[in-house]
N, C-alpha and C positions, 0 to 999 in steps of 0.2 A: 459254600457259604453265601456266595453272592446271589444265587437264584433263591435261596431261602429267605433272605432279607427282602428280596424283591417281592416274593409272594406275601410276606407279612405286610409290607408297605402297601401292596395292592389291596389286600383284604381290609386293612384299616381305612384305606381311602374309600373303599366300596361301602363299608359300614357307615362312615361319615356322610357320604352322599345320601345314603337311605335315611339317615336321621334328618338331614337338612330337608329332603324332599317331604318326609312325613310331617315335620314342623310347618313347612310352607303350606301343605294341603290342609292341615288342621286350622291354620289361621285363615285360609281362604274360605273354608266351609263354616267357620264360626264367627270370627270377629269381623272379617272383611266382607261378609255376606250382605249385599245391599238390603236395607230396611226401608219401608215406607215412611215418609215423614208424618208427624202427628200434627194435625190442623185443628185449631180452635178459632171459632168466629165469635166476636163480641160486637153487639150493636152500640153505636155511640149516639147519644142524644135522642133515645127512644121516647123520653118523656115529652120532648118538644115537637114531636112529629104530628103534623096536622093531616089527618086522614080525610077529612071532609072539606076539601077545598073545591070551589066551583071551577069548572072548565080546566081541571088538572087531572090528567090520567096517570102521571107518574110522580111520586113523591120522593125527593132524594133522601136516603138513609145512610149515614156514615157508618162504616164498619171497620173494625180493627181485626185483622187476621193474624194470629200468632202461629208460626210454623216452627216446630222443633225438628231438627235434623239429627236423627240418632246415629248416623253413619260416620265412619272414621275418614271419609272423604267429602269434598264439597259436592253439593247437589244443585244442578242447574235445571230449572224448569222453564218452559215456554209460556206464552200468553195462554190464559185459561179463563174460564168463567165459573163463578160460584153461584150457587142457587139457594134461595131462601123459600122454604115451604111452609104453608099454614094448612095443616090437616091434608096432606098429600096434593096440594095445589101450589104450583110454582107462582109465587107472588112477587118475586124480585130476582133480578140477575145483576151480578156484580162482576165487572171485568177485572181480572187480576193480571198485571203486567209481568213480563219474564223477570227473573231474578236468580242470583247465585246465592245459595245458602251455605254459610261456612260449616265446616265439620263440627258436629257435637255442640251446636249453638242453637239458640232461639232467636228468631227473626221476626219482627213486627212488619206487617204489610198493611197499609191503609187502602181501602177501596170505598167507593160510593155505589150503592145499589139503588136502582130505580124501582121503588116500591109501587106496584100497581094497585092503587087503592080501589079501582073498580072491582077487581077480582076478590078483594077482601070484603067489600060491602055486599057483594052478590051472595056471599056465604051466609046462611041463615044463623049459624051458631056464632058468628063473629060479634054481632051486636050484643048478644047475651054475654059473650066473654068480656066485652068492654064493660059492661054493667057489673059484672063480677070483679072486675079490676085486674084481671090477668088473662093472657092468652100466649100460647106457645108457638114459637117459630122453630123450624128445624133448618139447619144450614148444612150444605153439602158442597165440597169443592174437591176436585180431583186434580192433582198436580202431576203431569206427565213430564218425566225429566230423566236425566242420567246422573249417575254418581261417578265421580272422578277420584280414583285413589292413586295418589302419588304421580299423577299425570302419566302413568304408564298403563294402568288398568282401567277400563271403562266398562 
């Protein structure tokens, strides 16, 4: 009787361990899988920017960078640079300082980009876009960092 009870206990323990391992693996490959943050860039005070200033090569442009961390752990990124393009020409660079983004939260980061007005004016279609009243910028920022889950998994 004693060995039979021992075998049943061992079998139940083995099944329990397999279930726990399966649940942990499912969580690691689904919920705890690191995801890239979602970055949106919004220019501030674009109406007041003076492109045609004499003896000025770089015009400051305030930017609000909204970063959404979809991970279940905090996301820490190092210093990086965001780029502002006008028709595949880099016209501004914005340094972004290092920061820790809390789990599943949206964080606002402010930065100032140095808008190179000489490159904008050199483009033939820029002046016609100003006359039309609208022109499109494309912003790009890559945040290299690590996701910290429960300070155990990185």
